[in-house]
C-alpha positions as CSV (number, residue, x, y, z in Angstrom):
1,M,0.0,0.0,0.0
2,S,2.4,2.8,1.2
3,W,0.1,5.3,-0.5
4,P,-1.6,7.4,0.7
5,D,0.5,8.4,3.7
6,H,-0.2,11.0,6.4
7,E,1.5,13.7,4.4
8,D,-0.8,13.1,1.4
9,I,-3.9,13.4,3.6
10,I,-2.6,16.5,5.3
11,R,-2.0,18.2,1.9
12,I,-5.5,17.4,0.8
13,L,-7.1,18.5,4.1
14,K,-5.5,21.9,3.6
15,T,-7.6,22.4,0.4
16,I,-10.9,21.7,2.2
17,P,-12.4,24.8,3.9
18,G,-14.0,24.7,7.3
19,P,-13.7,22.5,10.3
20,K,-12.2,19.1,9.5
21,P,-10.6,16.1,11.3
22,T,-6.8,15.6,11.5
23,A,-5.0,13.2,9.3
24,E,-4.3,11.0,12.2
25,E,-8.0,10.7,13.0
26,I,-9.0,9.6,9.5
27,Y,-5.9,7.9,8.1
28,A,-7.1,4.3,8.5
29,D,-10.4,5.2,6.9
30,V,-8.8,7.0,4.0
31,A,-6.4,4.2,3.3
32,L,-9.1,1.4,3.4
33,A,-11.6,3.5,1.4
34,R,-9.0,4.2,-1.2
35,S,-8.0,0.6,-1.4
36,F,-11.7,-0.5,-1.6
37,L,-12.4,2.0,-4.4
38,D,-9.3,0.9,-6.3
39,E,-10.2,-2.7,-6.1
40,A,-14.0,-2.3,-6.7
41,C,-13.8,0.1,-9.6
42,G,-10.9,-1.9,-11.1
43,R,-12.8,-5.2,-11.0
44,C,-16.1,-3.7,-12.2
45,R,-14.7,-1.3,-14.8
46,N,-15.9,-3.4,-17.8
47,H,-19.2,-4.5,-16.3
48,G,-21.4,-1.8,-17.7
49,R,-21.9,1.9,-18.1
50,H,-20.4,4.2,-15.6
51,Q,-22.9,6.5,-14.0
52,F,-23.2,9.1,-11.3
53,I,-24.6,7.8,-8.0
54,P,-24.9,9.5,-4.6
55,V,-21.7,9.3,-2.5
56,T,-23.9,8.1,0.4
57,D,-24.6,5.0,-1.6
58,I,-20.9,4.3,-2.2
59,K,-20.3,4.9,1.5
60,K,-22.9,2.4,2.6
61,F,-21.5,-0.2,0.0
62,A,-17.9,0.4,1.2
63,E,-18.9,0.1,4.8
64,T,-20.5,-3.3,4.3
65,F,-17.2,-4.6,2.8
66,I,-14.9,-2.9,5.3
67,G,-17.1,-3.9,8.2
68,R,-17.3,-0.6,10.0
69,A,-18.3,3.0,9.5
70,I,-16.1,5.3,7.4
71,H,-15.6,9.0,8.2
72,D,-17.3,11.2,5.5
73,F,-14.1,13.2,5.0
74,A,-12.1,10.0,4.6
75,L,-14.3,8.8,1.8
76,K,-14.2,12.2,0.0
77,I,-10.4,12.2,0.2
78,A,-10.2,8.6,-1.0
79,M,-12.4,9.5,-4.0
80,R,-10.1,12.5,-4.8
81,I,-7.0,10.4,-4.5
82,Q,-8.6,7.8,-6.9
83,G,-9.4,10.6,-9.3
84,L,-13.1,9.8,-9.4
85,Q,-15.3,12.4,-11.0
86,T,-17.8,14.1,-8.6
87,K,-20.5,16.7,-9.1
88,P,-23.5,18.1,-7.2
89,S,-26.9,16.7,-8.0
90,G,-28.9,18.7,-10.4
91,S,-32.1,18.6,-8.4
92,D,-30.6,18.9,-4.9
93,R,-27.2,20.7,-4.9
94,S,-26.4,19.4,-1.4
95,I,-26.2,15.8,-2.7
96,L,-22.8,14.9,-4.0
97,L,-22.6,12.4,-6.9
98,V,-19.7,10.3,-7.9
99,K,-19.1,8.5,-11.3
100,V,-18.4,4.8,-10.9
101,P,-19.0,1.6,-12.8
102,P,-21.8,-0.6,-11.5
103,L,-20.2,-2.1,-8.4
104,D,-22.8,-4.8,-7.6
105,R,-20.6,-7.5,-9.2
106,F,-17.9,-6.7,-6.7
107,E,-20.0,-8.8,-4.3
108,E,-18.6,-11.9,-6.1
109,V,-15.2,-11.3,-4.7
110,R,-16.1,-10.4,-1.1
111,E,-13.9,-13.2,0.2
112,L,-10.9,-12.0,-1.8
113,W,-11.5,-8.5,-0.5
114,A,-11.5,-9.8,3.1
115,E,-8.1,-11.3,2.5
116,H,-6.9,-8.2,0.9
117,Q,-8.2,-6.0,3.7
118,I,-6.2,-8.0,6.3
119,G,-3.0,-7.2,4.4
120,E,-4.0,-3.5,4.0
121,Q,-4.8,-3.3,7.7
122,K,-1.2,-4.5,8.5
123,E,0.2,-1.8,6.3
124,I,-2.0,0.8,7.8
125,D,-0.9,-0.2,11.3
126,E,2.8,0.0,10.1
127,E,2.2,3.5,8.6
128,M,0.5,4.7,11.8
129,K,3.4,3.4,13.9
130,R,5.9,5.1,11.5
131,W,4.1,8.4,11.7
132,A,3.8,8.2,15.5
133,E,7.6,7.6,15.8
134,F,8.3,10.5,13.4
135,R,6.0,12.8,15.3
136,K,7.7,11.8,18.5
137,K,11.2,12.7,17.1
138,H,9.9,15.9,15.4
139,P,7.0,17.2,17.5
140,S,7.1,20.7,15.9
141,Y,7.0,19.3,12.3
142,R,4.4,21.1,10.2
143,L,3.7,20.3,6.6
């Protein structure tokens, strides 16, 4: 995995206005959501027409695979990292849409995802440990 790391998330968070969580608070969610989007969109890319669907639907779908809730900011950052196209809904501008292939066929590889997630979690834990050690050595570090 090794990507994204904390610095990547910090840089993206700087571009988002208003109150937001820290990179440390959402790192694990961003990393897992990014990996999920990469795997799901990659496997389903040729299964039909890509279409815009509500981000809330993607969030629910991802949470069923990951097995826990994902922070809203983490999912938005993961979508940005993946380069997924987003836009506000035409009828209700408060609803964000994201363009993805039909992901329902990803259900066929749920067991493979579970194995993949175990490996991802180990790498996430290593990155969090690395970042904690770095912050301990350099407490005044600011990106």
